[in-house]
N, C-alpha and C positions, 0 to 999 in steps of 0.2 A: 504494500500500500504506500502511495506517495505521501511525503511529508506535507505537501501543499499542492493545491490544484492551481493550474495556470489561470483558470477562471477567477479564483479568489484574488490572485495577484492583480489581474486587470481591474477588477471591481474596486480594489483598494488603491488603485493608481500607482502601483509600485513602478510601472514602466516609464513614468514621466521623469525626465531629468531636468537640468537647468537650461537656461537660454544658451544657445550655441556660442554666444560671445563670451560666456563665462566658463567654458569648459576647460578641463585639464587634459592636454594631449595624451597623457599616460592612461586615460580612461578609454582610449580608442577601442581596445579589444572588447569592451563591455557595452559598446554603443551599437544599436541596431541600425539607426538611421536618424533623420532629422525631419521634423514636420512643424510648419509654422514657426520656424526659428527656434524650436525647442528640440533638444536631443531626446531620442527614444531609447531606453535601456533594453538590451537584449535579455528577455526573461529566461532564456535557456541558461545564460550565465548566472542569473539570479538564483535559479533552482540549484545549479551546481554549487555555488557558494554557500547557499543555505544548507545543503546536504552535508558538505564538508564541516561546516560550523556545528551542525546538529550532532554529528558523530563525535567530533572533538569534545564538545561540552558534556555530552553524555559520559564520555570516558573520564573527563576531569571530575565530574560529580560522583562517579562510581568509586573514586579513590578517596572521597570525603574532603576534597579540596574546596577552596572558596573561589567564587567568580564575582568580580565587582562590576556592577552595572553603572555606566556613566552616560548621562545625558542631561545637560543643563538648559537646553533650549525650551522655549515655552511649549512647543508641540509635543515634546518627548517627556516632559516632567511627570505628568500623571501616569503615563504608561510605564515609565521606569520604576516608579514607586510601587505600583500595583503588581507588576510582574516579578519584581525582585522580592516583594513580600510573599508572593504566592509560592515561590520556590525556595524561600528562606535564605536569600543571599543579600549581602550588603549593597548599598547603592549611593551614588552622589547625584542629586538632582537639582541642587540649588546653586552651588558654586564650587569649582574645583580649587582647593587650596594648594598652592605650590608647595611641594614637599610631602604630599599625602602618602606617596610611596617611598620617595628617596629619603625623607626625614620623618619616618613613621614614629620614632620615639617621641618627638615633639607633639605629634598628633595624639598619641596616647596620654601625654601629660595634659593636654587640653580636655581630653575625655574624662580624666580623673577630676579635673577642675569642674567639669559639668556635673559629675556625681556629687561633689562637695556642695555646689550651689543648689542642686535639687534636694539634697538631704536636709537643707535648712527649712524646707517646707513640710517636713515630716513631723509627726508628734514626737515628743521627747522619748528617747531610748528605743525608737523604732529603727530597724536596719533597712537600708535601701535594697539589699539583696533579697528581702522577703516581699517586696512591693513591686508591682508593675509600674515603674516610674513614668514612662510616657503617658499611660492612661491616667495615672494619678495627677500628673502635672496638667493634663488637659482639663481635669476637674477644677483646677485652681484658676482657670481663665474666666474672664467676664464676657459679656456679649460682644464687645469690641475686639476680643482676642488677646487681651492683655492680662497679665497676672494680677489678681485681686488679693490684696493683703487680708481683707476681711474674711476670705474663705480659708485661710490657713488655720490649722488647729491652735488652740490656746497655748499649748506647750511647745509650739514650733520655735526654732531658734531665730527665724526671720523676724518674729515679732519683737525681738530685743534690740533691733537696730532702729536708727532714726529714719524719718521719712525720706530724707535725701539719700542716705546710704541704701535703703531698700530700692529706690529708683535706680541707683547705679548698679546694684547687684542684678536687678531684673533685666537691665539692658544687656549686661554681660551674659546672663543666662539665655536670653532670647537669641543673641548673636551666635553663641556656640551651638545652641540647639538647631538653629536654622542651617548652619553649615555642616554639622557633624552628626545629625540625627540618624542618617542612613548607615553610618559606619560605627555606631557606638558599640555594636556587638562583634565587630571585626577584630578578634583578638590576635590575629596573625596576618601576614601579607597574603594576598590572593595569588592564585596560580595563573589567572587569566582575567582579561577585561572584555566586557561587551560594551562597545561605544556606539553611540548614535551621532553621526556627523563628525568624523575625525578631523575635518578641517577646522571646525569650531573648537573641538576638545584637543587641540594640538599639544598642550602642555601635558595632559594626561597620557597621551600616546608617547610622547618623548620620555616621560618618566617610566612608562612600562618597558620601553626599549632599553633604557639604562639599567633597569632591574632584571631584564631577561624574561619578562612576562609575555605570554602570547596574547595578541590583541585580535578580537573578532569585532568587525565594524560594519554597520550599515552605511555604505559609502555612495555618495551621489557623483554626478559627472564633474563637479567642480573641485574634487578632492584628489589627493595623490595616493593611489593604491599601494605604492611601495612602502609607505609608512606603517601599514598594518600587515599582519600575518595571514589572516583569513578574511578577505574582503567579501561582502555581500552587496553587489551592486543593486541599488534601488533608491527610490524616492525617500529622502530623509527629511522632507519638509511637510509631508502629509501625515496627519494624525492617524488615519486609518492604516497607512502603510507601516508606520512605526509600530502601531499596536499589533498588527499581524506578524511582523518579523520578531518582535520581542516575545510574543505569545509562543511562537514555535521554539525559540531558544530556551524559554523557561520550561516548556514541555520536555526538551532534551535533558535539562538538569534534573527534573523530577523523575524522568526515566532512569537516569544514572543513579540517583539516590535510592530508587526502589531496588536496585541490585546490591545495595550495601548489605553485608551480613548483619543480623540483629545483634544488639548489644547484649552480652551475656548477663543474666540476672543472678545475683547471689541468693542463698537461702533466706527465707523470711526471718527478719530480726537479726541477721548476721551481717558480717562484713564481706561476704562473698567467698571467703577461704575457710576450708574446714580446719577446725582446731583439734590438735591431737591431745588425748588425755595426758595428764602429767605422770611421768614415770619417775620412781625413786632413783636417785643417783647412786651408783655402786661405790662403795668405799672399801679400801684395802683392809683385810683382817689377817690375824695370825702373825707368827714370827718364823724366822728361819726359812724352811722349805715352803711354808704356806704364805710367805710374804707377798708373793706375786699373785695370789688368788684374790678374787673380789666377790663380795656378796652383799646383799642389801643390809643396811644397818638395822639391827633388831630394835624394836620398840617395846618396852616393858609396859604391860597393862597397868602396873601399879605406879608407874613413873608420874611425877607431878611437875 
């Protein structure tokens, strides 16, 4: 069974490229022709690229590795967030911070700062690890989408700050959340990137190249295919085209995850390893010829 039907690609407008005056000559092998001064992408090349990317991402997911979704343009933002959440992968949909891959230690420091700021809104003695913090913080927002101090619990640490300091901390929290929300659970570097429009996300692509990561990209006729490892020629400005391509790639990762072996479960109430019963330690007894013999140490019933 085919991964995608050509009819679906045409209905989504995947075959529409950019204006011929904006093309990159390196995209010539992926262009079928030109109509009304607009390049038409060869859908046979699109299907080939999608098939290669599908197999590769399924293999990556079957090893338990991470794949980072990247797409900050307005048309791709919602689809990136939805499909990444569906397959349980990190994403960047707001802004690519320089050094997200090459300076990952600093990014982790900012994520720890995010946890510190969020923990100020928790009741006293509550641990952030036991609370779904994104959902909890959304409950602290007012109708205009800003954090409301009156919604914080009485014992929350944020109530101990002045009004000016609360506003400063809220601005910092909002900024970090906006930029790093999608990668807050990314505890290690990914093995691959899925990029929408590598021409726009050129910094992310360059960092991936520097770190030796494989890049899968939905690439239009104005981009350079040599900068990515697995190009999927297609319209990267149409919402329907982006949604269709990302949905297929997310399906590949779900298929790969389904082949992972189940996590072994330990016995109920135990740590997972069998505990051997305690054995008495042998001690040497006797003298002379019997000095090398060992026997359990006798215990007298009358001993106190």
